[in-house]
TORMI-602317 format. One record per residue: x, y, z of N, C-alpha, C, O, CB in turn; residue in one letter. Coordinates in Angstrom, 1 decimal. Atoms other than C-alpha are relative to their C-alpha. Glycine has a CB too. Layout:
! residues N
<<X Y Z> <X Y Z> <X Y Z> <X Y Z> <X Y Z> "A">
...
This chain:
! residues 106
<<-0.9 -0.1 1.0> <-27.2 -19.4 -12.2> <0.8 1.4 0.2> <0.1 2.4 0.4> <-0.6 0.0 -1.5> "M">
<<-0.8 -1.1 -0.1> <-24.3 -16.9 -12.0> <-0.2 0.9 -1.2> <-0.3 0.4 -2.3> <1.5 -0.3 0.2> "N">
<<0.2 -0.9 1.2> <-24.7 -13.8 -14.2> <1.1 0.0 -1.0> <0.9 0.4 -2.1> <-0.2 1.5 0.5> "T">
<<-1.1 0.1 0.9> <-21.3 -14.4 -15.7> <0.1 -1.3 -0.7> <0.9 -1.5 -1.6> <1.3 0.3 0.7> "T">
<<0.0 1.3 0.6> <-22.1 -18.0 -16.7> <-0.3 0.1 -1.5> <0.2 -0.8 -2.3> <-1.0 -0.9 0.6> "D">
<<0.4 -0.1 1.4> <-23.6 -16.9 -20.1> <1.0 0.9 -0.8> <0.8 1.0 -2.0> <-1.4 0.5 -0.1> "C">
<<-0.9 -0.9 0.7> <-20.7 -14.6 -21.0> <1.1 -0.8 -0.7> <1.5 -1.8 -0.2> <0.6 1.1 0.9> "L">
<<-1.1 0.7 0.7> <-18.0 -15.6 -23.6> <1.3 0.0 0.9> <2.0 -1.0 0.8> <0.3 0.8 -1.3> "P">
<<-1.2 0.0 -0.9> <-15.3 -14.6 -21.0> <-0.4 0.1 1.4> <-1.1 1.1 1.8> <1.0 1.2 -0.4> "L">
<<0.3 -0.2 -1.4> <-15.6 -15.3 -17.3> <1.0 0.9 0.6> <2.1 1.2 -0.1> <0.0 -1.4 0.7> "N">
<<-0.9 -1.0 -0.5> <-13.8 -12.9 -15.0> <1.5 -0.5 0.1> <2.4 0.3 -0.2> <-0.4 0.4 1.4> "P">
<<-1.4 0.5 0.0> <-10.7 -15.1 -14.6> <0.6 0.0 -1.4> <1.8 0.3 -1.5> <0.0 -1.4 0.6> "D">
<<-0.5 0.0 1.4> <-10.4 -15.5 -18.4> <0.3 1.4 -0.4> <1.3 1.7 -1.1> <-1.0 -0.7 -0.9> "E">
<<-0.2 -1.3 0.4> <-10.8 -11.8 -18.8> <1.3 0.6 0.6> <2.0 1.3 -0.1> <-1.2 0.9 0.4> "Y">
<<-1.2 -0.6 -0.7> <-8.0 -10.9 -16.3> <1.2 -0.5 -0.7> <2.2 0.2 -0.9> <0.0 -0.4 1.5> "V">
<<-1.2 0.5 0.7> <-5.6 -13.2 -18.2> <0.2 0.6 -1.4> <1.3 0.8 -1.8> <-0.2 -1.5 -0.2> "K">
<<-0.1 -0.6 1.3> <-6.4 -11.5 -21.5> <-1.1 1.1 -0.1> <-2.2 0.7 -0.7> <-0.1 -1.0 -1.2> "N">
<<1.1 -1.0 0.0> <-8.4 -8.2 -21.1> <-0.1 0.8 -1.3> <-0.6 1.9 -1.3> <0.3 0.9 1.1> "P">
<<0.1 -0.7 1.3> <-8.3 -7.3 -24.8> <-1.3 -0.3 -0.8> <-1.4 0.0 -1.9> <1.2 -0.4 -0.8> "N">
<<1.3 0.3 0.6> <-11.8 -8.6 -25.5> <-1.2 0.3 0.8> <-1.0 0.3 2.1> <0.0 -1.5 -0.4> "F">
<<1.2 -0.3 -0.8> <-15.3 -7.6 -24.5> <-0.5 -1.3 0.7> <-0.6 -2.3 0.1> <-1.1 0.5 -1.0> "C">
<<0.5 1.2 -0.7> <-16.5 -10.0 -21.8> <-1.5 -0.3 -0.3> <-2.0 -1.4 0.1> <0.1 0.2 1.5> "P">
<<1.4 0.2 0.4> <-20.1 -9.7 -23.2> <-0.1 -0.7 -1.4> <-0.7 -1.7 -1.5> <-0.8 1.3 0.0> "V">
<<0.1 0.5 1.3> <-19.7 -10.3 -26.9> <1.3 -0.7 -0.5> <1.2 -1.4 -1.5> <-0.3 1.1 -1.0> "C">
<<-1.2 0.7 0.3> <-16.1 -11.5 -27.0> <0.8 0.6 -1.1> <1.9 0.1 -1.5> <-0.3 -1.4 -0.4> "G">
<<-0.7 -0.6 1.0> <-15.0 -9.1 -29.7> <1.1 1.0 0.5> <1.0 1.4 1.6> <-0.9 0.8 -0.9> "L">
<<-1.1 -0.8 -0.5> <-11.7 -7.1 -29.5> <-0.2 1.5 -0.2> <0.7 2.3 0.1> <1.2 -0.4 -0.7> "P">
<<0.2 -1.4 0.2> <-13.2 -3.7 -30.4> <-0.5 0.7 1.3> <-1.6 1.0 1.5> <-1.1 0.3 -1.1> "E">
<<0.3 -0.6 -1.3> <-13.0 -2.1 -26.9> <0.8 1.3 0.1> <1.9 1.4 -0.5> <0.3 -1.0 1.2> "I">
<<-0.6 -1.3 -0.3> <-12.1 1.4 -25.7> <0.2 0.2 1.5> <-0.8 0.1 2.2> <-0.8 1.1 -0.7> "T">
<<-0.3 -0.3 -1.4> <-10.4 2.2 -22.4> <-0.1 1.5 0.2> <0.4 2.3 -0.6> <1.3 -0.6 0.4> "G">
<<0.1 -1.4 -0.3> <-11.2 5.5 -20.8> <0.9 0.3 1.2> <1.6 -0.5 1.7> <-1.5 0.3 0.3> "H">
<<-0.9 -0.5 -1.1> <-9.4 7.6 -18.1> <-0.2 -0.8 1.2> <-1.4 -1.1 1.6> <-0.2 1.5 0.2> "Q">
<<0.1 0.7 -1.3> <-8.6 5.7 -14.9> <-0.4 0.9 1.1> <-0.1 2.1 1.1> <1.3 -0.7 0.3> "A">
<<0.4 -0.7 -1.2> <-10.1 6.8 -11.6> <0.8 -0.7 1.2> <1.0 -1.9 1.2> <-1.5 -0.1 0.2> "E">
<<-0.7 0.5 -1.1> <-8.2 6.4 -8.3> <-0.6 0.3 1.3> <-1.2 1.4 1.5> <1.5 0.6 -0.1> "F">
<<0.4 -0.2 -1.4> <-9.1 6.0 -4.7> <1.2 -0.4 0.9> <2.3 -0.6 0.3> <-1.3 -0.9 0.4> "D">
<<-1.1 0.2 -0.9> <-6.9 5.4 -1.6> <0.8 -1.2 -0.3> <2.0 -1.2 -0.4> <-0.5 0.0 1.4> "A">
<<-0.7 1.2 0.2> <-6.0 1.8 -2.3> <-0.4 -0.8 -1.2> <0.0 -2.0 -1.3> <-0.1 -0.8 1.2> "D">
<<0.3 0.7 1.3> <-7.4 0.8 -5.7> <-0.4 1.0 -1.1> <-0.5 2.2 -0.8> <-1.2 -0.9 0.3> "Y">
<<0.3 -0.8 1.1> <-8.2 2.1 -9.1> <-0.9 -0.8 -0.9> <-1.0 -2.0 -0.9> <1.3 0.5 -0.7> "A">
<<0.9 0.6 1.0> <-10.7 1.4 -11.9> <0.0 0.8 -1.3> <0.3 2.0 -1.3> <-1.4 -0.2 0.5> "W">
<<0.0 -0.7 1.3> <-10.9 2.2 -15.6> <-1.3 -0.5 -0.7> <-1.6 -1.7 -0.8> <1.2 -0.4 -0.8> "R">
<<1.2 0.3 0.7> <-14.2 2.4 -17.5> <0.4 -0.5 -1.4> <1.2 0.1 -2.1> <-0.9 1.2 0.0> "S">
<<-0.3 0.6 1.3> <-14.1 0.2 -20.6> <-1.4 -0.1 -0.8> <-2.4 -0.5 -0.1> <0.7 -1.3 0.0> "I">
<<1.2 0.2 0.8> <-16.7 0.2 -23.4> <0.3 -0.8 -1.3> <1.4 -0.8 -1.8> <-0.6 1.4 -0.4> "T">
<<-0.1 0.8 1.2> <-17.3 -2.2 -26.3> <-0.6 0.8 -1.2> <-1.7 1.2 -1.1> <-0.7 -1.4 0.2> "C">
<<0.4 -0.7 1.2> <-17.5 -0.5 -29.7> <-1.0 -0.8 -0.8> <-1.6 -0.3 -1.7> <1.2 0.4 -0.8> "D">
<<0.8 0.9 0.7> <-19.4 -3.5 -31.0> <-1.4 -0.2 0.6> <-2.4 -0.1 -0.1> <0.6 -1.4 -0.2> "S">
<<1.3 0.3 -0.6> <-22.2 -4.2 -28.5> <-0.4 1.0 1.1> <-1.4 0.9 1.7> <0.1 -1.4 0.7> "C">
<<0.3 -1.0 -1.0> <-22.1 -1.1 -26.3> <0.0 -0.4 1.5> <-0.5 0.4 2.3> <-1.3 0.6 -0.3> "D">
<<-0.1 0.4 -1.4> <-21.4 -3.0 -23.1> <1.0 0.9 0.7> <1.9 1.4 0.0> <0.5 -1.5 0.1> "A">
<<-0.9 -0.8 -0.7> <-19.6 -1.1 -20.4> <0.3 -0.7 1.3> <-0.6 -1.3 2.0> <-0.6 1.5 0.3> "E">
<<-0.4 0.6 -1.2> <-17.6 -2.4 -17.5> <1.2 0.7 0.6> <1.8 1.6 -0.1> <0.4 -1.5 -0.2> "W">
<<-1.1 -0.6 -0.6> <-14.8 -1.4 -15.1> <1.1 -1.1 0.1> <0.9 -2.1 0.7> <-0.3 0.6 1.4> "H">
<<-1.2 0.8 -0.4> <-11.3 -2.9 -15.1> <0.4 0.5 1.4> <0.5 1.7 1.6> <1.2 0.1 -1.1> "D">
<<-0.3 -0.4 -1.4> <-10.3 -3.0 -11.4> <1.5 -0.3 0.2> <2.0 -1.3 -0.2> <-0.8 -0.8 0.9> "L">
<<-1.5 0.1 -0.3> <-6.7 -2.5 -10.2> <0.2 0.2 1.5> <-0.5 0.9 2.2> <0.8 1.1 -0.8> "Y">
<<-0.4 -0.2 -1.4> <-5.1 -2.9 -6.8> <1.5 0.2 0.1> <2.2 -0.3 -0.8> <-0.4 -1.3 0.9> "T">
<<-1.4 -0.2 -0.2> <-1.8 -1.8 -5.5> <0.7 -1.3 0.4> <0.4 -1.9 1.4> <0.3 1.1 1.1> "L">
<<-0.7 1.3 -0.3> <0.7 -4.7 -5.6> <1.4 0.3 0.4> <2.2 -0.6 0.7> <0.0 -0.9 -1.2> "T">
<<-1.3 -0.4 -0.4> <3.9 -2.8 -4.8> <0.4 1.3 -0.6> <-0.5 2.1 -1.0> <1.0 -1.1 -0.6> "G">
<<-0.4 -1.3 0.6> <6.0 0.1 -6.0> <1.4 -0.3 -0.6> <2.1 -1.2 -0.3> <0.1 1.1 1.0> "Y">
<<-1.3 0.0 0.7> <9.1 0.7 -8.2> <0.5 1.4 0.0> <-0.1 2.3 -0.5> <-0.1 -0.6 -1.4> "E">
<<-0.6 -1.4 0.0> <11.4 3.7 -7.6> <0.4 0.3 -1.4> <1.1 -0.5 -2.1> <1.1 0.0 1.0> "L">
<<-0.4 -0.5 1.3> <11.9 5.7 -10.8> <1.5 0.2 0.1> <2.3 -0.1 -0.9> <-0.8 1.2 -0.4> "V">
<<-1.4 -0.3 -0.2> <15.3 6.9 -9.5> <0.4 -0.4 1.4> <0.1 0.4 2.4> <0.3 1.5 -0.3> "D">
<<-0.3 0.5 -1.4> <16.5 4.8 -6.5> <0.9 0.9 0.8> <0.8 0.9 2.0> <0.6 -1.3 -0.1> "P">
<<-0.9 -0.9 -0.7> <19.1 7.4 -5.6> <-0.6 1.4 0.3> <0.1 2.2 0.9> <1.3 0.1 -0.7> "C">
<<0.5 -1.4 -0.1> <16.8 10.5 -5.7> <-0.1 0.4 1.4> <0.2 1.6 1.7> <-1.3 0.0 -0.7> "A">
<<0.2 -0.4 -1.4> <16.1 10.5 -2.0> <1.3 -0.1 0.9> <1.2 0.2 2.0> <-1.0 -0.9 0.7> "G">
<<-1.3 0.2 -0.7> <19.7 9.8 -1.0> <0.9 1.2 -0.1> <2.0 1.2 0.3> <0.7 -1.2 -0.5> "C">
<<-0.8 -1.2 0.3> <20.9 13.3 -2.0> <0.5 0.6 1.3> <-0.2 0.5 2.4> <-0.7 1.0 -0.8> "A">
<<-0.6 -0.7 -1.1> <23.1 15.2 0.4> <-0.8 1.3 0.2> <-1.1 2.0 -0.7> <1.5 0.3 -0.1> "T">
<<0.7 -1.2 -0.3> <21.3 18.0 2.2> <1.0 0.9 0.9> <1.9 0.4 1.4> <-1.3 -0.2 0.8> "R">
<<-0.8 -0.9 -0.7> <22.8 21.1 3.9> <-0.9 0.6 1.1> <-2.0 1.1 0.8> <0.7 1.1 -0.8> "T">
<<0.7 -0.6 -1.2> <21.7 22.3 7.4> <-0.1 1.5 -0.2> <1.0 2.2 -0.4> <0.6 -0.4 1.3> "C">
<<0.1 -1.5 0.2> <20.3 25.9 7.1> <0.6 0.7 1.2> <0.9 1.9 1.1> <-1.5 0.3 -0.1> "A">
<<-0.6 -0.6 -1.2> <21.6 26.6 10.6> <1.5 0.0 0.1> <2.1 1.1 0.2> <-0.6 -0.7 1.3> "N">
<<-1.4 0.1 -0.2> <25.1 25.4 10.7> <0.8 -0.3 -1.3> <2.0 -0.1 -1.3> <0.4 -1.1 1.0> "C">
<<-0.7 0.2 1.2> <25.9 24.6 7.1> <0.6 -1.4 -0.2> <1.2 -1.7 -1.2> <1.1 1.0 -0.2> "G">
<<-0.5 1.4 0.1> <26.8 20.9 7.8> <-0.8 -0.8 -1.0> <-2.0 -0.7 -1.1> <-0.1 -0.7 1.4> "R">
<<0.6 0.9 1.0> <26.1 18.4 5.0> <-0.3 -1.3 0.7> <0.4 -1.8 1.6> <1.0 -0.2 -1.2> "S">
<<0.4 1.3 -0.5> <24.3 15.2 5.8> <-0.9 -0.7 -1.0> <-1.5 -0.1 -1.9> <-0.9 0.2 1.3> "F">
<<0.8 0.8 0.9> <22.6 12.4 4.0> <-1.4 -0.1 0.5> <-1.5 -0.4 1.7> <0.7 -1.5 -0.2> "N">
<<1.3 0.0 -0.5> <18.9 12.5 4.2> <-0.4 -1.3 0.7> <-1.2 -1.3 1.6> <-1.0 0.3 -1.2> "L">
<<0.4 1.3 -0.5> <18.6 8.8 4.9> <1.1 -0.7 0.8> <1.3 -1.9 0.7> <-0.4 -0.9 -1.1> "F">
<<-1.0 0.6 -0.9> <21.5 8.2 7.4> <-0.8 -0.8 1.0> <-1.8 -0.4 1.6> <0.9 1.1 0.7> "D">
<<0.7 0.9 -1.0> <20.5 5.3 9.7> <0.6 0.3 1.4> <1.5 -0.4 1.8> <0.2 -1.5 -0.4> "A">
<<-0.5 -0.3 -1.3> <21.0 6.9 13.1> <-1.0 0.0 1.1> <-0.6 0.0 2.3> <0.6 1.4 -0.1> "D">
<<1.0 -0.1 -1.1> <17.7 6.9 15.0> <-0.5 -1.4 0.3> <0.0 -2.4 -0.3> <-1.2 0.9 -0.4> "D">
<<0.5 1.3 -0.5> <15.9 4.0 16.8> <-0.7 -0.7 -1.1> <-0.8 -2.0 -1.0> <-0.9 0.2 1.2> "A">
<<0.7 0.7 1.1> <13.8 3.3 13.7> <0.9 -0.3 -1.2> <0.4 -0.8 -2.2> <-1.2 0.8 -0.4> "N">
<<-0.9 0.2 1.1> <16.8 3.2 11.4> <0.0 1.1 -1.0> <0.7 1.0 -2.1> <-0.4 -1.3 -0.7> "G">
<<0.0 -1.1 1.0> <16.1 6.5 9.7> <0.4 1.3 0.8> <0.1 1.5 1.9> <-1.4 0.2 -0.6> "W">
<<-0.4 -1.2 -0.5> <17.6 9.9 10.3> <-0.3 1.1 -1.0> <0.3 1.1 -2.1> <1.6 0.0 0.4> "F">
<<0.4 -1.1 0.9> <16.0 13.0 8.7> <0.6 1.3 0.3> <-0.1 2.3 0.5> <-1.5 0.1 0.0> "Y">
<<-0.7 -1.3 -0.4> <18.6 15.6 9.5> <1.1 -0.3 0.9> <1.7 -1.4 0.9> <-1.0 1.0 0.6> "G">
<<-1.1 0.2 -1.0> <21.2 16.0 12.2> <-0.3 0.9 1.2> <-1.1 1.8 1.2> <1.4 0.3 -0.6> "H">
<<0.2 -0.7 -1.2> <21.4 17.3 15.7> <0.8 1.3 -0.1> <2.0 1.3 0.2> <0.4 -0.8 1.3> "D">
<<-0.7 -1.2 0.1> <22.3 20.9 15.1> <-0.1 0.8 1.3> <-1.1 0.9 1.9> <-0.7 0.9 -1.2> "C">
<<-0.1 -0.7 -1.3> <23.5 22.8 18.2> <-0.2 1.5 -0.2> <-0.1 2.2 0.8> <1.3 -0.4 0.6> "E">
<<0.1 -1.5 0.2> <23.0 26.2 16.6> <-1.5 0.3 -0.1> <-2.2 -0.4 -0.8> <0.8 0.5 -1.2> "Q">
<<1.4 -0.5 0.1> <19.7 28.0 17.0> <-0.2 0.7 -1.4> <0.7 1.4 -1.9> <-0.4 0.9 1.1> "D">
<<0.3 -0.7 1.3> <18.0 29.3 13.8> <-0.3 1.5 0.4> <-1.2 1.7 1.1> <-1.2 -0.7 -0.7> "N">
<<0.1 -1.4 -0.3> <18.4 33.1 14.0> <-1.2 0.6 -0.8> <-1.5 1.8 -0.6> <1.2 0.8 -0.3> "D">
């Protein structure tokens, strides 16, 4: 017998609606500060009714830029003063992080 067979909410049901304790089924739960590792995160949750404790588990599924144009700002070369776009597509990989400045930095 699986240890989750006797619980009111199995893991799949809990993921669909994580607002209830998976042990007693009541909604009196408290989420604590999240912890992060390289490619996942978890949050400790406790039930205020039955004192059960578990971890909500999170995985990275993508990203969303807060300001899509923030990295596109124009930069100025400290050597020659020429302006350039940080993300000009000029190199073999499609990215250009500066420009070919022919002046040496004094």
